[in-house]
DSSP file (Angstrom, degrees, kcal/mol; ACC not computed):
  #  RESIDUE AA STRUCTURE BP1 BP2  ACC     N-H-->O    O-->H-N    N-H-->O    O-->H-N    TCO  KAPPA ALPHA  PHI   PSI    X-CA   Y-CA   Z-CA
    1    1 A X              0   0    0      0, 0.0     9,-0.2     0, 0.0     0, 0.0   0.000 360.0 360.0 360.0 -23.0   98.5  105.9  118.5
    2    2 A X        +     0   0    0      4,-0.1     2,-0.0     5,-0.1     6,-0.0   0.511 360.0 118.7 -88.2  -1.0  100.4  109.0  119.7
    3    3 A X  S  > S-     0   0    0      1,-0.1     4,-3.0     4,-0.1     3,-0.5  -0.386  80.2-111.5 -54.8 138.8  103.1  106.9  121.5
    4    4 A X  H  > S+     0   0    0      1,-0.2     4,-2.4     2,-0.2     5,-0.2   0.861 116.0  43.6 -52.2 -48.4  106.4  107.8  119.9
    5    5 A X  H  > S+     0   0    0      1,-0.2     4,-1.9     2,-0.2    -1,-0.2   0.886 116.4  48.8 -66.2 -37.7  107.0  104.4  118.2
    6    6 A X  H  > S+     0   0    0     -3,-0.5     4,-3.0     2,-0.2    -2,-0.2   0.895 111.3  49.5 -60.0 -47.2  103.3  104.2  117.1
    7    7 A X  H  X S+     0   0    0     -4,-3.0     4,-2.6     2,-0.2     5,-0.2   0.905 111.4  48.0 -65.4 -41.6  103.4  107.7  115.6
    8    8 A X  H  X S+     0   0    0     -4,-2.4     4,-2.4    -5,-0.3    -1,-0.2   0.893 112.6  49.3 -68.6 -35.0  106.6  107.0  113.7
    9    9 A X  H  X S+     0   0    0     -4,-1.9     4,-3.0    -5,-0.2     5,-0.5   0.939 110.8  50.6 -65.0 -47.6  105.2  103.7  112.4
   10   10 A X  H  X S+     0   0    0     -4,-3.0     4,-1.8     1,-0.2     5,-0.3   0.917 113.1  46.0 -54.1 -49.4  102.0  105.6  111.4
   11   11 A X  H  < S+     0   0    0     -4,-2.6     4,-0.4     1,-0.2    -1,-0.2   0.935 119.8  39.0 -60.2 -48.8  104.0  108.2  109.5
   12   12 A X  H  < S+     0   0    0     -4,-2.4    -2,-0.2    -5,-0.2    -3,-0.2   0.897 132.7  15.8 -69.7 -44.5  106.2  105.8  107.8
   13   13 A X  H  < S+     0   0    0     -4,-3.0    -3,-0.2    -5,-0.2    -2,-0.2   0.509 117.9  53.7-113.6  -6.2  103.9  103.0  106.9
   14   14 A X  S  < S+     0   0    0     -4,-1.8    11,-0.6    -5,-0.5     2,-0.6   0.416  74.6 101.5-115.9   4.4  100.2  104.1  107.1
   15   15 A X  E     +A   24   0A   0     -4,-0.4     2,-0.3    -5,-0.3     9,-0.2  -0.840  46.2 174.5 -96.8 122.9   99.9  107.2  105.0
   16   16 A X  E     -A   23   0A   0      7,-2.1     7,-3.1    -2,-0.6     2,-0.4  -0.807  25.8-133.3-117.2 158.5   98.4  106.6  101.6
   17   17 A X  E     +A   22   0A   0     -2,-0.3     2,-0.4     5,-0.2     5,-0.2  -0.966  23.1 177.7-116.7 133.6   97.3  109.0   98.8
   18   18 A X  E >  S-A   21   0A   0      3,-2.5     3,-2.3    -2,-0.4    -2,-0.0  -0.981  71.3 -19.3-141.6 117.4   93.9  108.5   97.2
   19   19 A X  T 3  S-     0   0    0     -2,-0.4     3,-0.1     1,-0.3    -1,-0.1   0.859 128.8 -49.3  49.5  40.7   92.7  111.0   94.4
   20   20 A X  T 3  S+     0   0    0      1,-0.2     2,-0.4     0, 0.0    -1,-0.3   0.430 117.0 111.2  88.3  -5.4   95.2  113.6   95.5
   21   21 A X  E <   -A   18   0A   0     -3,-2.3    -3,-2.5     2,-0.0     2,-0.3  -0.870  67.2-125.2-111.0 143.2   94.3  113.5   99.2
   22   22 A X  E     -A   17   0A   0     -2,-0.4     2,-0.4    -5,-0.2    -5,-0.2  -0.609  29.6-163.0 -78.6 135.7   96.5  112.1  102.0
   23   23 A X  E     -A   16   0A   0     -7,-3.1    -7,-2.1    -2,-0.3     2,-0.4  -0.977  11.2-172.1-125.0 137.6   94.7  109.5  104.0
   24   24 A X  E     -A   15   0A   0     -2,-0.4    -9,-0.1    -9,-0.2   -13,-0.0  -0.968  32.2-108.7-122.1 139.5   95.6  108.2  107.5
   25   25 A X        -     0   0    0    -11,-0.6     2,-0.1    -2,-0.4    30,-0.1  -0.264  28.8-115.4 -68.1 156.4   93.8  105.1  109.0
   26   26 A X     >  -     0   0    0      1,-0.1     4,-2.4    29,-0.1     3,-0.5  -0.394  40.1 -95.9 -74.8 165.8   91.4  105.5  111.8
   27   27 A X  H  > S+     0   0    0      1,-0.2     4,-2.5     2,-0.2     5,-0.2   0.860 125.6  50.3 -55.1 -38.2   92.4  103.8  115.1
   28   28 A X  H  > S+     0   0    0      2,-0.2     4,-1.9     1,-0.2    -1,-0.2   0.826 111.5  50.5 -73.9 -27.6   90.4  100.6  114.5
   29   29 A X  H  > S+     0   0    0     -3,-0.5     4,-2.2     2,-0.2    -2,-0.2   0.931 111.0  47.4 -67.7 -46.2   92.1  100.4  111.0
   30   30 A X  H  X S+     0   0    0     -4,-2.4     4,-2.5     2,-0.2    -2,-0.2   0.949 114.5  46.2 -54.3 -54.7   95.6  100.9  112.5
   31   31 A X  H  X S+     0   0    0     -4,-2.5     4,-2.2     1,-0.2     5,-0.2   0.889 111.0  54.1 -64.0 -38.6   94.9   98.2  115.2
   32   32 A X  H  X S+     0   0    0     -4,-1.9     4,-2.2     2,-0.2    -1,-0.2   0.885 110.4  44.8 -61.2 -41.2   93.4   95.8  112.6
   33   33 A X  H  X S+     0   0    0     -4,-2.2     4,-3.0     2,-0.2    -2,-0.2   0.937 114.3  50.3 -66.3 -49.1   96.5   96.0  110.3
   34   34 A X  H  X S+     0   0    0     -4,-2.5     4,-1.7     2,-0.2    -2,-0.2   0.831 112.4  45.6 -52.7 -40.2   98.8   95.6  113.3
   35   35 A X  H  X S+     0   0    0     -4,-2.2     4,-1.8     2,-0.2    -1,-0.2   0.905 113.5  49.9 -72.1 -42.1   96.9   92.6  114.5
   36   36 A X  H  X S+     0   0    0     -4,-2.2     4,-3.0    -5,-0.2     5,-0.2   0.937 109.0  53.7 -62.8 -45.7   96.8   91.1  111.0
   37   37 A X  H  X S+     0   0    0     -4,-3.0     4,-2.3     1,-0.2    -1,-0.2   0.907 107.7  49.4 -60.9 -40.6  100.6   91.7  110.7
   38   38 A X  H  X S+     0   0    0     -4,-1.7     4,-1.3     2,-0.2    -1,-0.2   0.883 110.7  49.7 -64.2 -36.2  101.3   89.8  113.9
   39   39 A X  H  <>S+     0   0    0     -4,-1.8     5,-3.0     2,-0.2     4,-0.4   0.887 111.4  50.0 -69.8 -36.9   99.2   86.8  112.8
   40   40 A X  H ><5S+     0   0    0     -4,-3.0     3,-1.3     1,-0.2    -2,-0.2   0.912 106.8  53.8 -69.1 -37.4  101.0   86.8  109.5
   41   41 A X  H 3<5S+     0   0    0     -4,-2.3    -1,-0.2     1,-0.3    -2,-0.2   0.816 110.7  46.9 -59.2 -32.2  104.3   86.8  111.2
   42   42 A X  T 3<5S-     0   0    0     -4,-1.3    -1,-0.3    -5,-0.1    -2,-0.2   0.442 115.8-118.1 -89.0   0.3  103.2   83.8  113.2
   43   43 A X  T < 5 +     0   0    0     -3,-1.3     2,-0.3    -4,-0.4    -3,-0.2   0.866  69.2 137.5  67.3  37.6  101.9   82.1  110.0
   44   44 A X      < -     0   0    0     -5,-3.0    -1,-0.3    -6,-0.1     2,-0.1  -0.796  46.8-132.6-115.0 156.8   98.4   82.1  111.3
   45   45 A X        +     0   0    0     -2,-0.3     2,-0.3    -3,-0.1    -1,-0.0  -0.365  30.5 155.6 -97.8 178.9   95.1   82.9  109.5
   46   46 A X        -     0   0    0     -2,-0.1     2,-0.4     2,-0.0   -10,-0.0  -0.957  32.3-116.8 174.4 174.5   92.2   85.1  110.5
   47   47 A X        -     0   0    0     -2,-0.3     2,-0.7     2,-0.0    -2,-0.0  -0.999   9.5-152.6-135.1 137.1   89.3   87.2  109.5
   48   48 A X        -     0   0    0     -2,-0.4     2,-0.4     2,-0.0    -2,-0.0  -0.936  20.1-147.3-108.8 111.6   88.7   90.9  109.9
   49   49 A X        -     0   0    0     -2,-0.7     2,-0.3     1,-0.0    -2,-0.0  -0.635  20.1-173.4 -86.3 131.0   85.0   91.5  110.0
   50   50 A X        -     0   0    0     -2,-0.4     2,-0.2     5,-0.0     3,-0.0  -0.887  13.9-150.6-123.7 148.9   83.9   94.9  108.5
   51   51 A X    >   -     0   0    0     -2,-0.3     3,-1.5     1,-0.1     5,-0.3  -0.601  47.5 -68.2-104.8 177.3   80.7   96.8  108.3
   52   52 A X  T 3  S+     0   0    0      1,-0.2    -1,-0.1    -2,-0.2     0, 0.0  -0.500 121.5  12.7 -67.8 131.7   79.6   99.3  105.6
   53   53 A X  T 3  S+     0   0    0     -2,-0.2    -1,-0.2     1,-0.0    -3,-0.0   0.480  90.2 120.0  87.1   5.9   81.7  102.4  105.7
   54   54 A X  S <  S-     0   0    0     -3,-1.5    -2,-0.1     1,-0.1    -1,-0.0   0.498  87.1 -98.9 -89.6  -0.4   84.3  101.0  108.1
   55   55 A X     >  +     0   0    0     -4,-0.2     4,-2.2     3,-0.1     5,-0.2   0.833  62.9 154.9  91.9  31.4   87.3  101.4  105.7
   56   56 A X  H  > S+     0   0    0     -5,-0.3     4,-2.5     1,-0.2     5,-0.2   0.889  73.1  51.2 -55.8 -45.1   87.8   98.0  104.2
   57   57 A X  H  > S+     0   0    0      2,-0.2     4,-2.4     1,-0.2     5,-0.2   0.943 112.1  46.0 -62.8 -49.2   89.5   99.2  101.0
   58   58 A X  H  > S+     0   0    0      2,-0.2     4,-2.8     1,-0.2     5,-0.2   0.916 112.7  49.2 -59.8 -46.6   92.0  101.3  102.9
   59   59 A X  H  X S+     0   0    0     -4,-2.2     4,-2.9     1,-0.2     5,-0.3   0.949 111.1  52.0 -56.2 -49.3   92.8   98.5  105.4
   60   60 A X  H  X S+     0   0    0     -4,-2.5     4,-2.2     1,-0.2    -2,-0.2   0.885 111.2  46.5 -58.4 -42.1   93.3   96.1  102.5
   61   61 A X  H  X S+     0   0    0     -4,-2.4     4,-3.0     2,-0.2     5,-0.3   0.968 112.8  49.0 -65.8 -48.4   95.7   98.5  100.7
   62   62 A X  H  X S+     0   0    0     -4,-2.8     4,-2.6     1,-0.2    -2,-0.2   0.937 114.6  44.4 -55.5 -48.2   97.7   99.1  103.9
   63   63 A X  H  X S+     0   0    0     -4,-2.9     4,-2.3    -5,-0.2    -1,-0.2   0.891 113.6  50.6 -70.4 -35.1   98.0   95.4  104.6
   64   64 A X  H  X S+     0   0    0     -4,-2.2     4,-2.4    -5,-0.3    -2,-0.2   0.924 110.7  50.6 -60.2 -45.9   98.8   94.5  101.0
   65   65 A X  H  X S+     0   0    0     -4,-3.0     4,-1.8     1,-0.2    -2,-0.2   0.934 110.3  48.9 -61.1 -48.6  101.5   97.2  101.0
   66   66 A X  H  X S+     0   0    0     -4,-2.6     4,-1.8    -5,-0.3    -1,-0.2   0.933 109.8  51.7 -59.2 -46.0  103.1   95.9  104.2
   67   67 A X  H  X S+     0   0    0     -4,-2.3     4,-1.7     1,-0.2     3,-0.3   0.939 110.6  48.1 -59.1 -48.5  103.1   92.3  102.8
   68   68 A X  H  < S+     0   0    0     -4,-2.4    -1,-0.2     1,-0.2    -2,-0.2   0.808 112.6  47.8 -62.7 -32.0  104.9   93.3   99.7
   69   69 A X  H  < S+     0   0    0     -4,-1.8    -1,-0.2    -3,-0.2    -2,-0.2   0.743 119.7  38.3 -79.6 -26.3  107.4   95.3  101.5
   70   70 A X  H  < S+     0   0    0     -4,-1.8     2,-0.4    -3,-0.3    -2,-0.2   0.545 116.7  45.3-105.2  -7.5  108.2   92.6  104.1
   71   71 A X    ><  -     0   0    0     -4,-1.7     3,-2.4    -5,-0.2    -1,-0.2  -0.839  62.4-164.0-139.9  98.3  108.0   89.5  102.1
   72   72 A X  T 3  S+     0   0    0     -2,-0.4    -1,-0.1     1,-0.3    -4,-0.1   0.619  92.7  50.4 -63.7  -9.7  109.8   89.6   98.7
   73   73 A X  T 3  S+     0   0    0      2,-0.0    43,-0.8    41,-0.0    42,-0.3   0.315  85.0 129.0-102.9   4.8  108.0   86.5   97.5
   74   74 A X  E <   -b  116   0B   0     -3,-2.4     2,-0.4    -7,-0.2    43,-0.2  -0.280  35.0-172.5 -66.4 144.7  104.5   87.7   98.3
   75   75 A X  E     -b  117   0B   0     41,-0.5    43,-2.8     2,-0.0     2,-0.5  -0.990  13.6-145.9-132.8 136.6  101.5   87.8   95.9
   76   76 A X        -     0   0    0     -2,-0.4     2,-0.6    41,-0.2    41,-0.0  -0.842  10.5-168.8-102.7 126.0   98.3   89.4   96.8
   77   77 A X        -     0   0    0     -2,-0.5     2,-0.6     2,-0.0    -2,-0.0  -0.952   4.8-167.5-118.0 126.9   95.0   87.9   95.5
   78   78 A X        -     0   0    0     -2,-0.6     2,-0.5     2,-0.0    -2,-0.0  -0.929   5.6-178.1-110.9 119.8   92.0   90.1   96.0
   79   79 A X        +     0   0    0     -2,-0.6     2,-0.3     2,-0.0    -2,-0.0  -0.976  11.1 166.5-120.9 126.2   88.6   88.6   95.5
   80   80 A X        -     0   0    0     -2,-0.5    -2,-0.0     2,-0.0     3,-0.0  -0.908  42.0-131.2-134.2 163.9   85.6   90.8   95.8
   81   81 A X  S    S+     0   0    0     -2,-0.3     2,-0.3     2,-0.0    -1,-0.0   0.312  93.6  28.6 -97.2   6.0   81.9   90.5   95.0
   82   82 A X  S    S-     0   0    0      0, 0.0     2,-1.6     0, 0.0     3,-0.1  -0.968 100.0 -82.0-154.2 169.6   81.8   93.9   93.2
   83   83 A X    >   +     0   0    0     -2,-0.3     3,-0.8     1,-0.2     4,-0.4  -0.611  45.4 170.6 -84.5  93.3   84.2   96.2   91.4
   84   84 A X  G >>  +     0   0    0     -2,-1.6     4,-1.8     1,-0.2     3,-0.8   0.689  65.8  75.3 -79.2 -18.2   86.0   97.9   94.2
   85   85 A X  G 34 S+     0   0    0      1,-0.3     7,-0.3     2,-0.2    -1,-0.2   0.820  90.8  55.8 -57.8 -32.0   88.6   99.4   91.8
   86   86 A X  G <4 S+     0   0    0     -3,-0.8    -1,-0.3     1,-0.2    -2,-0.2   0.793 110.2  45.8 -75.1 -28.2   86.0  102.0   90.7
   87   87 A X  T <4 S+     0   0    0     -3,-0.8     2,-0.5    -4,-0.4    -2,-0.2   0.801 115.9  41.8 -83.9 -30.9   85.4  103.2   94.3
   88   88 A X    >X  -     0   0    0     -4,-1.8     3,-1.4     1,-0.1     4,-0.9  -0.895  53.4-169.3-130.6 108.1   89.0  103.5   95.5
   89   89 A X  H 3> S+     0   0    0     -2,-0.5     4,-2.5     1,-0.3     5,-0.2   0.726  87.8  71.0 -63.9 -22.3   91.7  104.9   93.4
   90   90 A X  H 3> S+     0   0    0      1,-0.2     4,-2.6     2,-0.2    -1,-0.3   0.854  95.0  53.6 -61.8 -34.8   94.2  103.6   96.0
   91   91 A X  H <> S+     0   0    0     -3,-1.4     4,-2.8     2,-0.2    -1,-0.2   0.928 108.4  49.1 -64.4 -42.4   93.5  100.0   94.8
   92   92 A X  H  X S+     0   0    0     -4,-0.9     4,-2.3    -7,-0.3    -2,-0.2   0.914 112.5  47.7 -59.9 -44.4   94.3  101.1   91.3
   93   93 A X  H  X S+     0   0    0     -4,-2.5     4,-2.3     1,-0.2    -1,-0.2   0.902 110.5  52.3 -62.6 -39.8   97.5  102.7   92.5
   94   94 A X  H  X S+     0   0    0     -4,-2.6     4,-2.9     2,-0.2    -2,-0.2   0.910 107.2  52.6 -65.6 -39.7   98.3   99.5   94.4
   95   95 A X  H  X S+     0   0    0     -4,-2.8     4,-3.1     2,-0.2    -1,-0.2   0.924 109.8  48.5 -59.1 -43.3   97.8   97.4   91.2
   96   96 A X  H  X S+     0   0    0     -4,-2.3     4,-2.2     1,-0.2    -1,-0.2   0.899 112.6  48.5 -66.2 -38.7  100.2   99.6   89.4
   97   97 A X  H  X S+     0   0    0     -4,-2.3     4,-2.1     2,-0.2    -1,-0.2   0.880 110.2  50.8 -68.3 -38.4  102.6   99.3   92.2
   98   98 A X  H  X S+     0   0    0     -4,-2.9     4,-2.6     2,-0.2    -2,-0.2   0.921 109.8  51.0 -61.1 -44.1  102.2   95.6   92.3
   99   99 A X  H  X S+     0   0    0     -4,-3.1     4,-2.5     1,-0.2    -2,-0.2   0.907 111.0  48.0 -62.2 -40.5  102.8   95.4   88.5
  100  100 A X  H  X S+     0   0    0     -4,-2.2     4,-2.3     2,-0.2    -1,-0.2   0.899 112.0  49.0 -68.1 -36.3  106.0   97.4   88.8
  101  101 A X  H  X S+     0   0    0     -4,-2.1     4,-2.9     2,-0.2    -2,-0.2   0.869 113.0  48.8 -65.2 -40.2  107.3   95.3   91.7
  102  102 A X  H  X S+     0   0    0     -4,-2.6     4,-2.3     2,-0.2    -2,-0.2   0.911 111.8  47.8 -65.4 -41.1  106.5   92.2   89.7
  103  103 A X  H  X S+     0   0    0     -4,-2.5     4,-2.9     2,-0.2    -2,-0.2   0.907 113.2  49.5 -64.7 -41.5  108.3   93.5   86.6
  104  104 A X  H  X S+     0   0    0     -4,-2.3     4,-2.5     1,-0.2    -2,-0.2   0.955 112.4  45.9 -62.8 -49.6  111.2   94.5   88.8
  105  105 A X  H  X S+     0   0    0     -4,-2.9     4,-2.7     1,-0.2     5,-0.4   0.913 112.8  51.3 -59.6 -40.8  111.4   91.0   90.4
  106  106 A X  H  X S+     0   0    0     -4,-2.3     4,-2.9     1,-0.2    -1,-0.2   0.936 112.5  46.1 -61.5 -46.7  111.0   89.4   87.0
  107  107 A X  H  < S+     0   0    0     -4,-2.9    -1,-0.2     1,-0.2    -2,-0.2   0.886 115.9  46.6 -66.1 -36.4  113.9   91.5   85.6
  108  108 A X  H  < S+     0   0    0     -4,-2.5    -1,-0.2    -5,-0.2    -2,-0.2   0.879 128.1  22.5 -72.9 -37.6  116.1   90.8   88.6
  109  109 A X  H  < S-     0   0    0     -4,-2.7    -2,-0.2    -5,-0.2    -3,-0.2   0.640  95.8-127.2-109.1 -16.1  115.6   87.1   88.9
  110  110 A X  S  < S+     0   0    0     -4,-2.9     2,-0.3    -5,-0.4    -4,-0.1   0.337  84.0  49.0  85.4  -9.6  114.6   86.2   85.3
  111  111 A X  S    S-     0   0    0     -6,-0.4     2,-0.9    -5,-0.1    -2,-0.2  -0.992  81.9-116.6-155.2 158.4  111.4   84.4   86.4
  112  112 A X        +     0   0    0     -2,-0.3    -6,-0.1     1,-0.1   -39,-0.0  -0.875  41.4 165.2 -98.6 105.1  108.4   84.9   88.7
  113  113 A X        +     0   0    0     -2,-0.9     2,-0.1     2,-0.0    -1,-0.1  -0.170  16.6 144.3-115.6  38.7  109.0   82.0   91.2
  114  114 A X        +     0   0    0      1,-0.1   -40,-0.1   -40,-0.1    -2,-0.1  -0.477  23.3 175.0 -82.3 148.6  106.6   83.0   94.0
  115  115 A X        +     0   0    0    -42,-0.3     2,-0.5    -2,-0.1    -1,-0.1   0.420  53.7  90.0-129.1  -0.2  104.8   80.4   95.9
  116  116 A X  E     +b   74   0B   0    -43,-0.8   -41,-0.5     2,-0.0     2,-0.4  -0.866  45.3 178.6-105.6 127.1  103.0   82.5   98.6
  117  117 A X  E      b   75   0B   0     -2,-0.5   -41,-0.2   -43,-0.2   -43,-0.1  -0.997 360.0 360.0-122.2 126.3   99.5   84.0   98.0
  118  118 A X              0   0    0    -43,-2.8   -42,-0.2    -2,-0.4    -1,-0.1   0.343 360.0 360.0-100.9 360.0   98.0   86.1  100.9
C-alpha cells in the first residue's frame, strides 16, 4: 500500500469522513475494492465475503463512490437485512451525495435515463 501509485490512489480515492473522523481502509478493504473495480471493468460479477467487524459498510461506501465517479449512468442498489444507515453515517452521507448527483444529472439531461444498477 505504500508504493507511490497506491499511496496516491489511497489519498485521492479512499479517504472518507464518518461522524467527523477521517477513515482510511485497512489493507484487506483496499485490496477488496481494487479487486471489485477490476471485475467491474471486465463486466464480471462476484462476491466479497465478510465477517463481523470486517468493515463491510466502509468497503460498500468506497466501491459505490468509485462506481458513481467512473460511470455517469451508474445507479447503486443497496439491499440489507438490517438498518445499516443507523450504524454508519457514511452511508447517510453517500445517500445525500447520490441524491445530489441524481439531481444534477436530471437537471443536465432533463431526465433520468440510467439503465445500469450495480
